[in-house]
N, C-alpha and C positions, 0 to 999 in steps of 0.2 A: 475402291470401296471394299468392305470387308464383311462377310457374312459366314461366321465359323461358330460352330456349337461343339462343345466338348461336355459329355455327361458320363457319370457312372451311377448305376442304379440297378435294380433288379426288376425282372420281368413280373407284371401283376397277373398274367395268364399266358397260356401257350401262344405262339406266334399264329398268325392267320395269313395263309397263303392263297394267292389268286394268280391267274393267267389273264393278260389283257387280251382284248380282242385280235391284237396283232401278235399275240404268241409269247409275249414277255411276262416272265414270272416276277411277281412283287411279294413281299413278305412284311406284314405289319405287325408291330407289337407296342405295348405301352410299358414304359420304365417308371417305377417310382424313385424319385430322387429325392434324399433327404436334405433338408435345408440345414445351412450351417449353424443357425442359432436356435435355442429354444423359444418358444413363445411365452407370454406372461405367466401361464400355468406351469411352466417347466417342461413342456411337451416338445419334442422335436417333429414338426411337421413335414411332410413330404409334398412334391408337386407330381402330378402324373402326366408324363410327356408322351405324346405320339411319336412313332419312329417309323419309317419305311425305308425298305431296302428293294434293290432292283438286280435282276440278272442273277450272276454268279453268285454274289453276296446274299442274296434273298434265298437260294439253294442251300447256301451254308447255314443260314440262320434257321431256314425249316428244318434242317437235319439236325442240328446241335442244340437249339435253344429250347428252353421250356420254363414253365413258370417257375419262379423263385430264383433263376440263374441270375448271377452278376455279371453285368457285361461294360464295357466301355464304349461309349458311341462317339464318332467324330463325323461331322457333316455341317450342313447348313439348314438354316430354318427357312420354311417354305410356307407361304400362306396361299389358299385357294379357295374359290367358292363354288357351289353349285345349287341348283333349285331342287328344293326337296318336293315330295310328292304332293304336299298341300299348297304347292305354289310360293312359299316363300324361299328367299334366299338365304343360304347356310354358307358359314365361313370356318374352314379347317386351319389350323397352325400345326405344323409337324416338322420333324427334324429328317431331313433326306440323308441318310447314312450313306458315307463314302467310305468307312472303316468300321467295323464292329470287332472289339476284342472281347474274347470270352474270358472271363476272369474267374468264374467258378470250375475248377477241375470236374470233368464227367465224373458223375456218381456222388458228388458231395454235395448235392442242391439242398438236402434237408440239414445237414450239418451246418453249412454256411448261411442258412436262411437266419439261424440263431445266433450267428456269431458277427459282432459289430466290427471285427477286426479285419483288415486286408493284408494279403501276404505280398511282401516285396522283397527282392534279392540286393544284398549289398554288393560291394565291388568283386567279391570273391565267389559270387554265385550262391552264397547261403542266404537261406530265408529268414527274414526278420519280420517280426509283427509290427504293423503300423496302425494306430487307432486314428481312425477317419477325422477325429477331432484336431488331430496334431497336422492335418494337411493344409496348405495354403490356400486352398481352393474350395 
């Protein structure tokens, strides 16, 4: 069986960090991930996906991520439930991240929020512009 998730998106707000009752740090954030195709009105919609990190990865995300930063997330999809204060059962689906790649250079958040292009390197280590529309995923 396989449960793998790979996402690239921008944080919708600053990450939230908590410590569990057993002292384990966790960091949660929401990614806005653009869909590959435009809708009937010609607008590219986005999905908003919850991501959770644990332990050392949570500490790194807390330290280096903020609203608008572009990240790549690799992990698995998890569904859990809990009972709300009003007694109803609630369900949450989120990505539990094994890896988070920081794709926005520190200090470039504002510039890259308006830039639809992603930087990649060619075989010689030189940066080339890649339009997200040209990516195969």
